C-alpha positions in Angstrom: 24.5 10.1 37.6 22.8 14.2 37.9 18.9 14.6 36.7 19.7 15.6 33.0 18.3 19.0 32.4 14.9 19.3 29.4 16.2 20.9 27.0 19.5 19.5 27.1 18.3 16.1 26.7 16.1 17.3 23.7 18.8 18.5 22.1 21.1 15.7 22.6 17.6 13.2 21.3 17.9 15.3 17.6 21.6 15.3 17.4 21.4 11.8 18.2 18.6 11.5 14.3 21.0 10.5 12.1 19.0 12.1 9.2 16.0 12.2 7.7 14.8 9.0 5.8 14.5 8.8 2.7 12.2 10.5 -0.1 8.8 8.8 -1.8 6.7 10.1 -4.6 2.8 10.0 -4.1 -0.2 10.6 -6.1 -1.3 14.9 -4.4 -5.0 13.2 -3.7 -3.2 11.1 -0.9 0.1 12.6 0.4 -2.5 15.0 3.1 -0.4 15.0 6.5 2.8 14.1 4.8 5.8 15.7 5.3 7.7 17.0 2.0 11.3 16.3 1.2 12.1 19.1 -1.6 11.0 22.7 -1.9 7.9 22.8 -4.1 7.6 24.9 -7.3 4.5 26.7 -8.9 4.7 24.1 -12.4 1.9 27.4 -14.0 0.8 30.9 -13.5 -2.0 31.3 -10.5 -4.4 33.0 -12.6 -3.6 31.9 -15.8 -4.8 34.8 -18.0 -6.7 38.4 -16.2 -10.3 37.1 -14.5 -12.2 38.6 -13.0 -13.0 39.8 -9.6 -16.6 40.3 -9.7 -19.9 40.1 -11.8 -20.4 42.1 -14.2 -19.0 44.0 -17.3 -15.6 43.7 -19.0 -15.2 47.5 -20.1 -12.2 49.6 -20.8 -12.5 52.1 -18.4 -12.2 54.9 -21.0 -15.7 54.1 -22.1 -17.1 54.5 -18.7 -14.7 57.2 -18.1 -18.4 60.0 -17.9 -21.8 58.1 -17.1 -23.9 57.4 -18.2 -22.3 55.3 -20.8 -23.5 53.6 -22.9 -21.9 49.9 -24.2 -23.3 47.2 -27.0 -22.4 43.8 -25.3 -21.0 41.3 -27.4 -20.2 38.7 -25.8 -20.7 36.5 -22.4 -17.6 35.6 -20.0 -18.1 32.7 -17.6 -15.6 30.3 -15.6 -15.0 27.6 -18.2 -16.4 29.3 -20.8 -14.5 32.2 -22.0 -14.7 34.9 -25.1 -11.4 34.1 -26.8 -12.8 37.8 -29.1 -11.1 41.1 -27.8 -13.3 43.9 -27.4 -13.2 47.6 -29.5 -14.1 51.2 -28.2 -17.6 51.3 -26.7 -18.4 47.5 -26.2 -18.4 45.3 -23.2 -18.5 42.0 -22.5 -21.0 39.6 -19.9 -18.8 38.4 -17.6 -19.0 36.2 -13.7 -16.4 36.2 -11.4 -13.2 34.0 -12.3 -14.0 34.3 -15.6 -11.2 35.5 -18.0 -11.1 38.9 -18.9 -10.8 39.1 -22.9 -8.2 41.2 -24.5 -8.5 45.2 -24.4 -10.7 45.1 -21.4 -9.4 46.7 -18.1 -11.6 47.2 -15.7 -14.9 44.7 -14.2 -18.1 47.0 -14.2 -20.0 45.6 -12.0 -23.3 44.4 -12.1 -24.6 46.5 -9.3 -23.6 49.7 -11.2 -25.2 48.9 -14.9 -28.7 48.4 -16.6 -28.9 45.8 -18.8 -30.9 46.6 -22.2 -31.6 44.2 -24.5 -28.2 43.9 -26.6 -26.7 46.7 -24.5 -25.1 47.9 -21.8 -25.6 51.6 -19.3 -22.4 52.5 -16.9 -24.1 54.5 -14.2 -21.3 54.6 -12.2 -17.7 55.5 -13.6 -14.7 52.4 -13.0 -10.8 53.1 -12.9 -8.4 50.7 -14.9 -7.9 47.9 -13.0 -10.4 48.2 -11.3 -11.9 44.3 -9.9 -9.8 42.7 -12.2 -7.4 39.8 -11.0 -4.0 40.3 -12.7 -2.4 36.5 -14.8 0.0 35.6 -11.6 -1.8 37.8 -8.7 -1.8 34.3 -6.7 1.4 32.8 -8.5 3.8 32.5 -11.2 5.0 29.7 -12.6 8.5 28.3 -11.4 8.2 30.3 -7.8 8.7 28.2 -4.9 5.2 27.8 -2.7 6.2 25.7 -0.2 9.6 24.6 1.1 11.1 21.0 3.0 10.0 20.1 6.2 6.7 21.4 5.8 3.7 19.3 6.6 1.1 19.0 3.9 -1.6 20.2 5.8 -5.1 21.1 4.0 -4.0 24.9 3.0 -0.8 23.3 1.7 -2.2 20.3 -0.3 -4.5 22.6 -1.6 -1.3 25.1 -3.0 0.2 21.8 -4.2 -2.4 21.5 -6.7 -3.0 24.5 -7.7 0.3 24.8 -8.5 0.1 21.6 -10.8 1.6 18.8 -8.8 -0.5 15.6 -9.0 2.5 14.0 -7.9 4.8 15.3 -4.7 7.9 14.1 -3.5 7.2 13.1 0.5 9.5 11.3 2.9 8.1 8.1 3.9 6.4 7.6 7.3 9.4 6.8 9.8 8.6 3.6 11.5 8.1 3.8 15.0 8.4 1.0 17.0 6.1 0.8 20.7 6.3 -1.6 23.1 4.7 -1.1 26.3 5.8 -3.2 29.3 4.4 -4.7 32.6 2.9 -7.6 33.9 -0.4 -5.5 35.5 -1.0 -4.6 31.9 -4.1 -6.4 29.6 -5.3 -4.6 26.7 -8.4 -2.4 26.2 -11.3 -5.6 26.0 -9.6 -7.7 28.0 -10.9 -8.8 31.6 -8.0 -7.0 34.0 -6.9 -9.9 36.8 -7.6 -8.1 41.1 -3.9 -6.9 41.0 -3.7 -5.6 37.1 -5.0 -2.9 34.9 -5.7 -2.4 31.5 -2.9 -0.7 29.3 -3.7 3.0 27.6 -0.1 4.4 27.2 0.9 1.4 23.6 -2.6 3.0 22.2 -1.9 6.9 23.4 1.7 6.9 22.2 1.2 5.0 18.9 -1.8 7.5 17.9 0.7 10.4 19.0 3.1 8.7 16.3 1.0 8.7 13.5 -0.3 12.6 14.7 2.9 13.2 14.6 3.8 11.4 11.0 5.0 8.2 11.5 4.0 4.5 11.5 3.2 3.3 14.4 3.8 -0.5 15.5 2.1 -1.4 18.2 4.2 -4.5 19.3 2.1 -5.2 22.4 2.1 -5.6 26.0 5.8 -7.6 27.1 6.1 -9.4 30.4 8.4 -8.3 32.4 10.6 -11.3 31.3 14.4 -10.1 30.1 14.2 -12.7 26.9 10.3 -11.6 26.1 12.3 -8.2 26.1 15.3 -8.9 23.6 12.4 -11.2 21.6 10.3 -7.4 21.2 13.6 -5.7 20.7 14.5 -8.4 18.3 10.9 -7.5 16.1 11.1 -3.9 16.0 14.6 -4.8 14.1 12.6 -7.2 11.8 10.3 -4.4 11.0 13.2 -1.6 10.5 12.2 0.4 12.9 13.9 3.9 13.0 12.4 5.0 16.4 11.1 2.2 19.5 10.0 3.5 22.4 9.3 1.2 25.7 6.6 2.0 27.6 7.5 1.5 31.7 10.4 -0.5 32.8 13.0 2.5 31.9 14.1 3.0 36.0 16.6 0.7 37.9 14.6 -1.3 40.3 13.8 -5.5 40.9 11.1 -5.1 37.9 12.5 -2.7 35.5 14.4 -4.6 32.8 14.0 -2.0 29.6 17.6 -0.2 30.2 19.1 -4.6 30.6 17.3 -5.8 27.9 18.2 -3.0 25.2 22.2 -3.5 26.9 22.2 -6.9 26.1 21.3 -6.4 22.8 23.6 -3.3 22.1 22.2 -0.5 22.9 24.6 3.0 23.2 23.4 5.1 26.1 22.7 8.6 25.9 21.0 8.7 29.4 18.5 8.2 31.4 17.3 10.2 34.2 16.4 13.9 33.3 15.2 17.0 35.6 11.3 17.2 34.9 8.3 15.6 36.0 6.4 13.8 35.1 8.5 11.8 33.2 12.2 12.0 35.8 12.8 8.1 34.9 13.9 9.2 31.0 15.8 6.9 28.8 17.3 7.8 25.7 20.1 5.7 23.1 20.5 3.9 20.0 20.4 0.6 18.7 22.1 0.2 16.1 20.3 2.3 13.0 17.8 2.1 15.8 17.6 5.3 18.0 15.3 4.6 21.4 13.6 6.3 23.5 12.6 4.9 27.0 9.0 6.5 28.5 7.8 6.4 32.0 5.1 3.4 32.7 3.1 6.5 33.8 0.6 7.1 31.7 0.4 11.3 32.2 4.1 10.6 31.6 4.8 8.6 29.1 1.8 11.3 26.9 3.9 14.7 28.6 6.7 12.4 27.5 5.7 11.7 24.1 4.7 15.4 23.4 8.4 16.8 24.4 10.5 14.0 23.1 9.1 11.1 21.2 6.7 13.9 18.7 10.6 15.8 17.7 11.9 13.1 17.7 9.9 11.9 14.3 9.8 15.7 12.9 13.9 14.9 12.9 13.5 11.9 11.1 10.9 14.1 8.6 13.8 16.5 8.0 11.2 19.1 10.1 13.3 21.8 10.4 11.2 23.5 13.4 11.4 19.9 15.0 13.4 21.8 18.8 11.4 24.4 18.1 10.2 25.9 22.1 6.1 25.1 21.3 5.4 27.4 24.2 3.5 30.7 23.8 2.3 33.0 26.9 -0.2 32.7 29.3 -0.8 34.9 32.7 -1.3 32.5 35.8 -4.7 32.2 37.8 -3.2 31.3 40.8 -0.1 31.5 43.6 2.3 29.4 42.6 4.8 28.6 45.2 8.5 28.3 44.1 9.7 25.0 42.2 13.2 22.2 42.9 14.9 21.9 40.9 12.7 19.4 37.9 10.7 21.3 35.3 7.4 20.5 35.8 4.6 20.7 33.1 1.7 21.3 34.9 -1.7 19.6 33.9 -3.9 22.8 33.4 -7.4 24.6 32.2 -7.9 27.8 30.8 -9.6 30.8 30.4 -9.3 32.6 27.5 -11.3 36.0 25.6 -9.8 37.7 22.7 -8.5 40.6 23.4 -5.7 39.2 26.4 -3.6 36.6 27.4 -5.0 33.3 28.1 -5.4 33.1 32.0 -4.1 29.4 33.3 -5.9 27.6 36.3 -3.7 24.8 37.0 -5.2 21.7 38.3 -5.0 21.1 42.4 -4.2 17.1 41.9 -1.2 16.4 39.9 -0.7 13.1 40.2 0.8 11.3 37.3 -1.1 8.8 37.1 -4.4 10.3 36.7 -5.8 10.3 33.1 -8.9 11.9 33.7 -7.2 15.2 35.1 -4.8 15.0 31.8 -8.4 14.1 29.5 -10.0 17.7 31.1 -7.1 19.7 31.1 -6.5 22.1 27.8 -2.4 23.1 28.4 0.6 22.3 30.6 1.6 25.1 32.8 5.6 24.9 32.5 7.5 26.1 35.3 11.1 26.2 34.5 13.7 24.2 37.8 14.4 26.7 40.9 11.2 28.8 39.5 10.5 31.3 42.2 7.0 31.9 43.7 4.7 33.4 41.6 1.5 35.3 42.1 -2.3 34.8 40.2 -1.6 38.1 37.7 2.5 37.0 36.9 3.5 35.9 33.3 4.0 32.5 32.3 4.3 29.8 29.6 2.2 27.4 28.7 1.7 24.2 26.2 -1.5 23.6 24.3 -3.0 20.7 24.2 -6.5 21.4 22.0 -3.8 21.8 19.3 -2.5 20.4 15.6 1.4 18.5 17.0 2.8 19.8 13.5 
């Protein structure tokens, strides 16, 4: 079987996702990080009244067209304590930022340009009609669509939803992602490994990655290299109602790589299992009834990189995100010469030099072994090198995927 290009592999995965998971309604106070299941329209107008943008005096612009002008102060308008009466010619209302502007006033005389004297105020500067005044509906109007289905309710969108009057919002339920780490050589963090074992990190990393993408991670633990044990773990994923199963290790076809065999016995419809990618060539994808299955390599760096490239978009597709498969790379400049590439697309761990007035300069680490988490942990980006890319010089343009940014 020939190696499948990365872009084609992602297209196949997203095409096999059956559609977004079902919606549910949650209180807006508990909706942080959730994905909208429907467009969200404003339930009110904001601001609901003309409001002052500054501290000062609500006036009629015509009354201060010539200065100095003396006006009679007839009341005060503060946020939450508006002045309900209107003003007449020659009158002003003391006003504070955010407070309702009384009927009849059409401008704000800022306090820096006014002198208070008992129950009067003297305007020292003219002010144009509409100055320092926020019209009703300046932010949004009732019925206006503010947020779109598929968007994540991050801090700014959550604030907008609340301001628009939504106490409850429609979101997609969290897709259930079952994570199965495999291998006799693995022990959990906190356990003491034997001389021929290592501490498992992949399951923890992929569970965290799934959570960041908006899913509910179901950690099914470490499963030994045993066909029956693997089949039982797959059964537990089914019982948990998983939408996606992510296996770690054992996806190849070696003597001890039993994941694919166990999945086939359970009814796997295999889509592909090798891609033109480094790190991460032995990546498997298929469907097991209602569940999608992504089999990641066992090397920790490979599994995390492949998780970013394939698991996160799959989760976003389950959430109905229209940008699930969007290219997350951005332009950069090479910091050193690079040799020509072979037929596999490279994702090289790299450091960045950044400045506000130029593209980031990317410095690939010298050590790129897919087992080295220390290199990945110190990296800020992945340098993307296309298959058969020619040799390149320092200063040439390139593409990177930042590791220090939110994944959604």
